[in-house]
N, C-alpha and C positions, 0 to 999 in steps of 0.2 A: 171937758165937755164933752171937744168933739171928736174927740178921739176914741172916747168911750164910744160915743154913740156908733162912728166906726166899727168900732170891733163889734159890735148886739148885730149892724147890719152883715158882715162877713161871715158870723156864725147863722144868721139867716139861710145867706146867698151861701155856704158848705150844706146848709141840712138840706137845700133844695136841691146844689150837684148832684149830694147824695142814690136823692130819688130818681135825678138824669141821669146817671151811671149807667141802670139796666136799662133805661131807655135806649136812649143818644147815649154809644163812649165818645162822641168829635162836639159832640154839647158842652158835655161836661168836662173835656178835657182843655175846652178855652176858658173857660167857667171859671177850675182849678189854676190853671195862669195868671187869671186878671185876678185874684184870691193873691195870688205870692208876690204879683206885681202893687197891690192894694197896699199888703200886713209889711215892706219890706219899705212904704213910706209912712206907716206909724212906722220904722225901729227909728227911717233914720228924716223927720220932717227937717230937713236945715232950707226947706225951700224950695219949688217947683220945679227949678231948671240940670233936680236931680230926679227927674220923669219926665223929659218934656212930652212923649209919647201917651202918657195915661191919660188925659181927659179924652184923647181922641180914640186911640183904645176902647174905651166907655160907652161911646159915642156912637164906633164902631157892633158895638157888641149887644147894644140894647137893640138900633135898629136890624141883629140878625136875628133878634131871638122876637122881636116881640107881637109876635103872631103862634108863635111855636109855641113859647114859653110865655106868657105870661106874667107867673108870677114870680121869674124870676126875672124879667123885666121892671114892671114893681119894686125890687129889694134892689135890682142897678140902681135908678130913678131917683132914688132914700140914698144909695148910695155917692150917687153926683150932684147931690145937694146937699151934702153934709159937705163935703171933698169942696164943694162953691163958698161953705161958709169959712172953711178955712185957709180960701183964698188961693183956689188950686185953681 
């Protein structure tokens, strides 16, 4: 169930990235990289050791985007909660 929720949140974030792509290429590139990293986690959910910087990357991204991109930030916060529920 948690993986399904994470996939749904990633799709929301991907949709938001498409809107950002025309406005802010740097922001959309950073979010795309983060999405890729999260998708790798879904493919190999064998523990947090495989992705040691994932949570830190999420926190950094949230702090960078919270004023300029509040919708993306809200989605990232939801993803953080989901990851926490997964034990990450």
